[in-house]
N, C-alpha and C positions, 0 to 999 in steps of 0.2 A: 483337353483334346490332344490328339496325337500330332506331335510336331511335323511329321511328314505330311499330313493333311493340310496343316497350316502353311507349310512350305509351299505346297501346290496351290494354295489359295493366293499366296504372296506372289507366285510366278504369274498366276492367272491375272492379277492387278496390273502387275508391271508390264506384261507382255500384251495380253489381249485387251487390257483396259487401256492403260496410257500408251502402249506400244512404244517404249523408250527406245530411241535410237543412239548409235555411237556418236558421242561428242555433245549430247543435249544436255542441259540443266533440268533438274526436276525439283518441284516444290511439293512437299506433302504436308498437309493440314490435318492434325490429329489431336484427339483429347489425350489425357493422361491414363486412359483406362487399360490399354494394352500395349505398353512400351516394347515388350519383346517382340510382338508381331510387327509393330512399325519398323524395328530393326530388321526383321526379316524382308519387309518390302524395300527399305534401303538397299539392303544386300542384293536383291534381285535386281534393282535398278542399275546398280553398278556392274552386275554380272552381264547386263545388255548393253554395257558401254557407256553409261552416263557419265558426263564429265564432272558434275557436282550434284549432290543431292542435299537439300536442305529441308529440315523438319520445322514447321512452324506450329508449336505446342499451344494448346488452348485449355482453359479449365472453366467450365460453366458456372460454378459458384463464384469465382472471381468476377467473371462478367457481370453476374447478377449484382454483386456488391457495387462494381463500377456504376452500372445504371442507376442504382439507388442514391449512390453518395456524390457522383461527379455532377457539376452543374450542366444544364442543357447547352450552354455556351462552350463548354470544354468538349462535351460529346459531340457537338456539332462541328468541331474544328478539325480539319485535315492538316497535320502539320507538314513542313517542308520537306522533311525526311521521308514522310509516308508518301508524298507525291513523287519525290526521286525514285523510291522503290517501285512504284507502279510504272513510271516511265521506263525504268530498267526492264521491266517484265515486257512491255510492249516492244522494246528493243530487242530482247533475246528469246521471247515466246517460249518460256520454260513449260515442260510437261507439268500439268497440275493434277495431283492425287489427293482427293478428299476421304478421309476415313471417319464415318459418322460413329458417334456412340454416346450421344448426349441424352439426357433425361427428357422425355416428352413433357414433363410438367417443370422442368428445371428453371424456367423463368416466371413461374406462376408469381403474382403479386406486384410485378413491376408495372409502373406507371406507363399506360399504353401510349397516351398522348405524348409524353416526353420521349419515349423510344422512337415513336413515328416520326416526330419533328427532328430528332437528331439524324435518323436515317435520311430523311428527305434533303436535309442540309449537307451531309457528306456526299449523297448521291450527285448532286449538282457538279461537285469538283471531280468525281471519280468517273462519271458517264462517258466523257470525251475519250478517255483511256480504254474504257471497256469497249466502246464502239471500234476502237482502233484494232483491238485484239480479236473481236468477234469472228468466229469460225476458222481462224488462222492458227489455233494451237490445239494440242491433244490435251484431253482432260478425262478423268474417270473418278465417279463418286462410288464408293463401296462402303462396307460397314464392319464394325467389330463390336463385341458386346460392352456395354458399361454396366455397372452393377445397378444402378438406379433403373436405367432402361429395361435390364433383365428382370428386375423386380416388378415393374409396371406390366411386363408381358406375361410374366409368371408368378402372380402375387403369393401363391400357397407354398411356393419353393424357398428353401434357405438361399442365401446369397450365392454360395458356389454352384449349388445345383441350379439355380436360375440362370447364372452365366454360362455353364456349360450346354444347358438346353438351348440358351439363344445362339451359342456358337453353332450347335447342330442344325438349328433352324436357318441361320445365315448361310452355312456351307451347302445345305441341301438345296434351298432356292436359288443359290448362285451357281448351281451345277459345277460345284468344286470338289465333289466327293471321290470321284474316280479319275477320269482323264479330262481335266477342265478344258484344255485347249481344243480337244477333239470335240467335246460336247458343245463347245460355243461356236465352232466352225460349223457344225450342223444345224444348230439353233439360228446362226446369222442367215443360212442358206434358206431356211423356212421362212423367216421374216421377209427376206428379200423376194421370195416367191409371191408371198401375200401383197406385198406393196406393189409389185407388178401388175397383179390382178386389178387391184383397186385403181391404180393410176391409168389402166386402160378403159375403165368405164366412162370416164368424163363426168364426174360427179359435180353437179351444182349445189346440192343440199343434202345434209345429213337430217334424218328425223328420228329423234329418239323418244321411246314410249316405254313406260313401266307401270306396274300396278301401284307403286308408291305415289303416283302422281306426276311423275316426270312426263312432260309433254313438251319437247323443244325441238325447233328446227334451226340449223347453222348453216350459213352460207359458205361456200368454198371459193377461194381465188381460183380463176380460170386456169393458170399455169403453175399451181402449186402441186407439189408432189408429196405421197405418203413416203415416209421414211420409217426405218426400224432396225434395231441391232446396231451394227458398225457404221461408221461415217468416216469420211476423209476431210482432213484439214486443207482449207484453202491455201494454195500456193505449193505446199510441200506434197500434198496427195497422200500423206501418211494415213492409214486406216487405224482407227482406235474404236474402243467401245465406251462411250460416256457413262453408262449406268451398268453396274452389276449388283443386283441382278436386273434384268430387263424382260419384259413380256410384250412390250407395246409396239404397235404400229401407230404412227402419229402424224398429224399435219397441222399446220397453223390455217386457222379459218380467216374468212374475209371480215376485217373490222367493220362494225355497223350493221352486220347481217346475222342477227340471232333474235328470236322471238319464242317466248313461252316460259315454262318454268321447270326448274330441275331441282331435284331432292338429293342429298348426300346420301351415300351407303355406309360410309365409314366416318370415324372422328377424323379432324384435321389438326395436326401439330403444328401451329404457326407461332414463330418467334419463342419457342419453348413454353407455349400455352395451348390448351386444347380448346377447339371448337367442336361442338356436338351436335348432331341431329338438326342440320341447317338446311336451308333452301335459298334459291335465288330467282328472281323473276327478270327476264330480259325483254326489253322494247328497243327496237332499233338497234340491236348489238349491245347494249348497255345494260347492266345489272341496275335496274331503277328500284329494286325492293329486295331486302334481304331479311332473313330471320333466323333464330338459332335457340334451341333449348339452353344450350351452355356456350358462353363466350360470344354473344351477339354483338356487344360492344366492340370487341376486337375484330370481329367479321367486318363491321361497318367501317372500322379504322382501315382494315385491309384494302377495302375496294375504294377507298378514298385517298390512298397514298399519293396518287397522282391523277391525271386525266385519263391515262390508259388503264389504269388498275381496275376499272369497272368493266373492261372489255376483255372478250377471251382472246387468249394467245395460243391456245392448243386444244385439239381434239384427239384423244388416244383411245385406241381400241385395244382391249385386253380381254381374252376369253375367261369365263367365270371357271371353266375347267382348266386351271393352270397351277403350276407347282405351289405358288404362294397361297392361292385360294384353296387348294387341296389340303394344305397343311393345317387349315382350321385356325391359324394364329392370327390374331389382331396385333400388329407390330407397334402401332401409334407411332410409325415413322413412315414419312411419304415415300421414300426410296422403294420400301417393301409393299406399303399398302396400294400404292397407285398401279404396282405390278401384279395385284390380285384382281383388279376390277377396271372396267372402262373408266376414264376420268376425263376431266376438263382442266384447263389451267386458266386462272386469271392473270392478266398482265402481258408481259413480254412475249412476242411470238418469235419464231425461229426463221431468220432470213434464208437460210440455207435450204428451206423447204420449197423455195421458188426454183423452177427450172431456169438453169444458166444465171443463178443468183449473182455469181462472181462477176457478171457483165453489168451489174447495176450497182449505183451508189446507195448507201442506207436510206437516203431521202427517197430515193426511186422505189425501193422495196417497201418503205412505209406507204408511199403513194399507191402501191398496188393492192395495199390492203393488210400487210403484216402490221400488227399492233406493237407499239413502243411504250414500255413502262419500266419503271425501276424495280418492280416486282414480278415474279413468275411463280405462282402459287398453285400446284396440283391439288385438286380435290376429287375424291372418289364418288362416282355415280352408278358404277355397275351393280346389277342385281341378277338374281337367277332367271327372271323373267325379262330381262332387258330385251327389247327388239330395236335394231337400228336399221333403217331403209335409206338406201342411196337413191336420190332423185337426180337421173342424169340430165345433161343438157339437151338431149334429144327426146325427153319426156318420159323415159322408162322409169319404173320403181324396181329396183334391185335389192333383194334382201341381203344384208351384210351381217347382221347378228340375228339369231333367233333363240330365245330362251337363254340369253346370256352368253351364247357361244358363236363362233364363226358359222356362218350360213353357206360357206363354201370351202 
């Protein structure tokens, strides 16, 4: 891939993604797959005036060995130095940039119960600090190709060719090939206009139907708002784009108000393992029954991680006619596959989807109907014939999606 194109992508991540400001600290989390590109992102962050940029490297095969060999007690322990590091982040609110490249099957064979229990234990320690940072810092998730991921997406290609093709797909779907900044400014404007239209409808319920059997009704919080594209950090007001790419307009639904059944339209990579051809049945807002052709035990583990894991945290609207969907590529990566089709998310909801959210405590946001959980897992439900109808608070039925695409 041409260095000039990669440089533009690095600028996009640093400027439109994290929107690094002069004097801010930046933390970049990345695997070992594309160190030269990580260096480019570091350089672009400094070019924007970052005070200090730190890279936290990870290597999935080492993580897998650790989960296999370390004891549950060790995996469940958050050391004092780790707590001190988290406290420092609460105090300094660094820009967080995540560069995904991991193998979708990279953690296959791990003891699911052991992983789940260790995550539950560490979450209890981390949660107060996560809550203290919520909505207050800039962050961005983007991607670079890893060899194993590229081979999963393009199995018939040799390693180098597969990586190159995945680079091309990432850059195309991220609107990073020509003038990325201008492309994202226009894209954000389009998403903002769609949000404004939806927010003016006064939606009480979204009704989903598709020929694969999906028949689901999800309730909305009265003063919740649809969001999409860029958003602003609470306190500073700095605007950033949390996901590159992003095609979604999303909202957090009302906890406890969802009934019916929904079928997945794409595989889900969860904790480095795949769940395929799955479904969930909801009653009173809760997933009371789930099933899958592959990974059913992992799916059941996922929705039982805590009390909120079985409830919805997000409803996202993505047209079937979108760059990622039109690429015809199954990425086996949620960042991309969720932006190829409408999706739902199990677990944690977004408090900033509430109107005037900054005037409420977290407890008050949850009381209004935002779901709280240690997980937030998106899964894809969009199909070519998906219809979504908005039932408004004054009794109207307004088409939102017809045949998988926007009805307005």
